[in-house]
Structure formats: structure tokens, C-alpha cells
C-alpha positions as CSV (number, residue, x, y, z in Angstrom):
1,M,-1.6,55.4,-15.7
2,I,-3.5,54.2,-12.5
3,L,-4.9,50.8,-11.9
4,L,-7.8,49.8,-9.6
5,I,-8.9,46.3,-8.7
6,S,-11.0,44.7,-5.9
7,D,-12.6,41.5,-4.7
8,L,-9.8,39.1,-5.5
9,H,-10.7,37.0,-2.4
10,L,-7.1,35.6,-2.4
11,E,-6.8,32.2,-0.8
12,E,-4.6,29.2,-1.2
13,E,-7.5,27.2,-2.6
14,R,-7.5,29.4,-5.7
15,P,-4.0,29.3,-7.1
16,D,-5.3,30.5,-10.5
17,I,-6.4,33.8,-9.0
18,T,-3.1,34.1,-7.2
19,R,-1.1,33.5,-10.4
20,A,-3.2,36.1,-12.3
21,F,-2.6,38.6,-9.6
22,L,1.2,38.0,-9.4
23,D,1.3,38.3,-13.2
24,L,-0.4,41.7,-12.9
25,L,2.1,42.8,-10.4
26,A,5.1,41.7,-12.5
27,G,3.7,43.1,-15.7
28,R,1.0,45.8,-16.2
29,A,1.3,47.2,-12.7
30,R,5.0,48.0,-13.2
31,S,3.9,50.7,-15.7
32,A,1.3,52.2,-13.3
33,S,2.0,55.1,-11.1
34,A,-0.4,53.7,-8.5
35,L,-2.3,50.5,-7.8
36,Y,-5.5,50.7,-5.7
37,I,-7.0,47.6,-4.2
38,L,-10.5,48.4,-3.0
39,G,-11.3,45.7,-0.5
40,D,-11.8,41.9,-0.2
41,F,-8.2,41.5,-1.3
42,F,-8.1,38.4,0.8
43,E,-10.9,35.9,1.3
44,A,-10.3,36.1,5.1
45,W,-8.0,38.0,7.4
46,I,-7.9,37.3,11.2
47,G,-5.0,39.5,12.1
48,D,-1.6,40.7,11.0
49,D,-0.1,38.5,13.7
50,A,-1.6,35.4,12.1
51,M,-0.2,35.7,8.6
52,T,0.3,32.3,6.8
53,A,3.1,31.5,4.5
54,F,0.8,32.1,1.6
55,Q,-0.2,35.6,2.9
56,R,3.4,36.5,3.5
57,S,4.2,35.6,-0.1
58,I,1.5,38.0,-1.3
59,C,2.9,40.7,1.1
60,Q,6.4,40.2,-0.4
61,A,5.0,40.5,-3.9
62,L,3.4,43.8,-3.0
63,R,6.6,45.0,-1.5
64,N,8.5,44.2,-4.7
65,L,6.1,46.3,-6.7
66,S,6.2,49.1,-4.2
67,D,10.0,49.1,-4.3
68,S,9.9,49.3,-8.1
69,G,8.2,52.7,-7.8
70,T,4.4,51.9,-8.0
71,A,2.5,53.4,-5.1
72,I,0.0,50.9,-3.6
73,F,-3.2,51.8,-1.7
74,L,-5.3,49.3,0.1
75,M,-8.8,49.6,1.4
76,H,-10.7,47.3,3.8
77,G,-13.5,45.1,2.5
78,N,-16.0,43.1,4.4
79,R,-13.8,40.0,4.3
80,D,-10.5,41.5,5.3
81,F,-11.5,44.4,7.6
82,M,-8.9,43.4,10.1
83,L,-6.0,44.1,7.8
84,G,-3.7,46.5,9.8
85,Q,-0.8,48.8,9.6
86,A,1.7,46.0,10.3
87,F,0.8,44.3,7.1
88,C,0.8,47.5,5.1
89,K,4.2,48.5,6.4
90,Q,5.7,45.2,5.4
91,A,3.9,45.3,2.0
92,G,4.8,48.9,1.3
93,C,1.1,49.9,1.1
94,T,-0.9,52.8,2.3
95,L,-4.1,51.9,4.1
96,L,-7.0,54.1,2.9
97,K,-10.1,55.0,4.8
98,D,-13.5,53.9,3.4
99,P,-14.6,56.2,1.8
100,S,-11.8,58.3,0.5
101,V,-11.6,61.1,-2.0
102,V,-8.5,61.0,-4.2
103,Q,-7.3,63.1,-7.2
104,F,-7.0,61.3,-10.6
105,Y,-5.6,63.6,-13.2
106,G,-7.1,66.7,-11.6
107,E,-10.5,65.2,-10.9
108,P,-11.7,64.3,-7.3
109,V,-12.9,60.7,-7.3
110,L,-14.7,58.9,-4.4
111,L,-13.3,55.4,-3.6
112,M,-15.3,52.9,-1.5
113,H,-15.4,49.2,-1.0
114,G,-19.1,49.4,-1.6
115,D,-20.7,47.4,1.2
116,S,-21.8,50.5,3.0
117,L,-23.9,51.4,0.0
118,C,-26.1,48.4,0.5
119,T,-28.3,50.1,3.1
120,R,-31.4,47.9,2.4
121,D,-29.6,45.0,3.9
122,E,-30.4,46.1,7.4
123,A,-29.1,43.0,9.1
124,Y,-25.7,43.3,7.4
125,M,-25.4,47.0,8.1
126,K,-26.1,46.4,11.8
127,L,-23.3,43.7,11.9
128,R,-21.0,46.0,10.0
129,R,-21.3,48.8,12.5
130,Y,-20.6,46.3,15.3
131,L,-17.6,44.7,13.7
132,R,-16.0,48.0,12.7
133,N,-16.4,49.6,16.1
134,P,-12.9,50.3,17.5
135,I,-13.7,48.5,20.7
136,T,-14.9,45.4,18.9
137,L,-11.8,45.4,16.7
138,F,-9.5,45.7,19.7
139,I,-11.2,42.7,21.3
140,L,-11.1,40.7,18.1
141,R,-7.4,41.4,17.6
142,H,-6.6,40.2,21.1
143,L,-8.6,36.9,21.0
144,P,-6.6,33.7,20.8
145,L,-5.7,32.6,17.3
146,R,-7.8,29.5,17.5
147,T,-10.8,31.5,18.5
148,R,-10.3,34.0,15.7
149,H,-10.0,31.1,13.2
150,K,-13.2,29.6,14.4
151,L,-15.0,32.9,14.4
152,G,-13.8,33.7,10.9
153,R,-15.0,30.4,9.5
154,K,-18.4,31.0,11.2
155,L,-18.8,34.5,9.8
156,R,-17.9,33.4,6.3
157,S,-20.2,30.5,6.3
158,E,-23.1,32.6,7.6
159,S,-22.4,35.4,5.1
160,R,-22.5,33.0,2.1
161,A,-25.7,31.3,3.3
162,Q,-27.5,34.6,3.9
163,T,-26.4,36.1,0.6
164,R,-27.9,33.2,-1.3
165,M,-31.2,33.7,0.5
166,K,-31.4,37.5,0.0
167,A,-33.1,39.1,-3.0
168,N,-30.8,40.7,-5.5
169,E,-32.0,44.2,-4.7
170,I,-31.0,43.7,-1.1
171,V,-27.4,42.8,-1.7
172,D,-26.9,45.4,-4.4
173,V,-26.4,49.1,-3.7
174,T,-29.3,51.3,-2.7
175,P,-30.0,53.6,-5.7
176,E,-30.8,56.6,-3.5
177,E,-27.6,56.2,-1.5
178,V,-25.3,56.7,-4.5
179,P,-26.2,60.3,-5.4
180,R,-26.5,61.1,-1.7
181,I,-23.0,60.2,-0.9
182,M,-21.6,61.6,-4.1
183,Q,-23.2,64.9,-3.4
184,H,-21.9,64.8,0.2
185,Y,-18.3,64.4,-1.0
186,G,-18.8,66.8,-4.0
187,V,-17.7,64.3,-6.7
188,K,-18.9,63.3,-10.1
189,T,-17.2,59.9,-10.1
190,L,-17.6,57.0,-7.7
191,I,-15.6,53.8,-7.9
192,H,-16.4,50.8,-5.8
193,G,-16.4,47.0,-5.7
194,H,-18.2,44.5,-3.4
195,T,-21.3,43.7,-5.5
196,H,-19.4,41.7,-8.1
197,R,-21.4,43.4,-10.9
198,P,-18.9,45.2,-13.0
199,A,-20.2,48.1,-15.1
200,I,-19.9,51.9,-15.7
201,H,-23.2,53.5,-14.8
202,K,-24.0,56.9,-16.2
203,L,-25.8,59.1,-13.7
204,Q,-27.4,62.5,-13.5
205,I,-26.9,64.3,-10.2
206,G,-28.7,67.6,-10.1
207,E,-27.7,69.2,-13.4
208,Q,-24.4,67.4,-13.6
209,A,-23.5,64.3,-15.5
210,A,-21.8,61.7,-13.2
211,K,-20.8,58.0,-13.2
212,R,-20.5,55.1,-10.9
213,I,-17.9,52.5,-11.8
214,V,-18.3,49.1,-10.3
215,L,-15.2,46.9,-10.2
216,G,-15.5,43.2,-11.0
217,D,-14.6,40.3,-8.8
218,W,-11.9,37.8,-9.7
219,D,-13.4,34.4,-10.1
220,R,-13.6,33.1,-13.7
221,Q,-11.7,36.1,-15.0
222,G,-10.0,39.2,-13.6
223,W,-11.1,42.8,-13.8
224,A,-9.1,46.0,-13.8
225,L,-10.0,49.7,-14.2
226,Q,-7.4,51.8,-16.0
227,V,-7.4,55.5,-15.4
228,D,-5.3,57.8,-17.6
229,E,-5.5,61.1,-19.4
230,Q,-8.1,59.6,-21.8
231,G,-10.5,58.7,-19.0
232,F,-11.7,55.4,-17.4
233,A,-11.5,52.0,-19.1
234,L,-12.9,48.9,-17.3
235,A,-12.1,45.6,-18.8
236,P,-11.8,41.9,-18.0
237,F,-8.9,39.6,-18.7
238,D,-8.8,35.9,-18.8
239,F,-6.9,33.4,-16.7
240,T,-7.1,29.6,-16.5
241,P,-9.3,28.4,-13.6
242,P,-8.8,25.0,-11.9
243,P,-10.5,22.0,-13.7
244,Q,-13.4,21.8,-11.2
245,L,-14.3,25.5,-12.0
246,A,-13.8,25.4,-15.7
247,A,-17.4,24.7,-16.6
248,P,-19.8,27.7,-16.9
249,A,-22.0,28.2,-13.9
250,N,-25.7,27.6,-14.3
């Protein structure tokens, strides 16, 4: 059995999500051969050299799972694209490129975070290309910690404001991009996160049946995709949010 999750946005301000994740590691994930985390694992990450005590505790929990025999694979998201090899080494994780093709029970499957599929958001795509440039990453990683903290807060604030202002079709995946990239990699199954719209979409690519599986974000409930010999099963699970988040959103 294989588990896939994404978009936990772990941060100290959401202990409910942290508890749910740690419960997953101590329970269900121990029976999995592999755990894949497809980006936005942390709400923010400014460098492996800037780990907080909270982030180190998550790192240790991953290491405990890895030491128990479950392989862990981690992919960058748009919030934590500066996660590096130092963190992965300590956590016992393997850092995956975005996108990556993996084999699940004999089937090639394309894994992505999903932000690169939102090609209609031209401003974001331009920013993404700039931030992921190796030269930019080198400069960012060598900025003083105070500057990185300030820049990280600024980027998160701007991202939230711009997302609220953009139309839904802009921040969702571009429909034409999905079959294009699936054909490019020769797969019939694509799994990604990022859009926070969990679903299994049936597709037709040429004469072949295909599917796109969107992982859910962890906010008022958790989401996990289980893959086994029987196929793909995407399901939510409940956890208790803090009192100020308990009421349903309008």
C-alpha cells in the first residue's frame, strides 16, 4: 500500500493539522511501503539552515517513520520550494523533481505539485520561473535570515491577496495543459495537489481512458490517496480544528 498527501501547510499556528499528521505517521503510514508528500508540506520554508524547533520536530517524526521501513518522498510546492537536501537527509526523505514519473504496481504515474499546470495565471508563472531559477535560489539561500524572513512574509501576503482577487479558472489548472503533459510523459494517471479541489477526474486522451487525481488540502479535514492492487482511493478524514476555525466557512 502507498499513501500520497499534499498541501498540509504545516505551521505552529495550526496544531490540529500537526496532530493529525503525526497520528498518520504513527498509525496508517506505518503499514505503507511508501509515503509521498506532493508539495506545500510546510506553510513556509526559508532555508534548511533556518529550521525552527517546530520544523525540527516534524523532521524527526519523518525520520522515525523512515527508520521503521516506510520510504518517504517529498516534492517541492510553491510555499516550500527552498526545502533542500540537508532537511531530506535528516528526515530520511528522498527529494523528487517536479514532475516525476514513478511506478505504482506496474503502472507509470505522473506526480506533480500542480502549480505549473495553472498556465493561465501568467503573473504567477513568470514569478515561478524566476524563483525556481538556480541563480535566484542560490542568492536566496545566502541572504541573511532576517531578510529571508521578511521576504517570505511579503511573498505569502501577496500570494494570498492575489489569489482572492483572481477568477477561479485562473487559479485552477488549464484544461488543455493536462492532456498535453500526460501525453508528453506517456502516462494514463496524473496525481497532483495545489488547487485544494480534491477529486478524481476521468479523462479521454486520444483513444485511451485516463484520470487526473487531485489531492486535497489539510484545513478542516485531512486527505489521503491510497494506492494498492485494487486501484486508487481518495478519501478525507476528520480532525478537530481549533475553536476559532470550527464554524463552517461562508
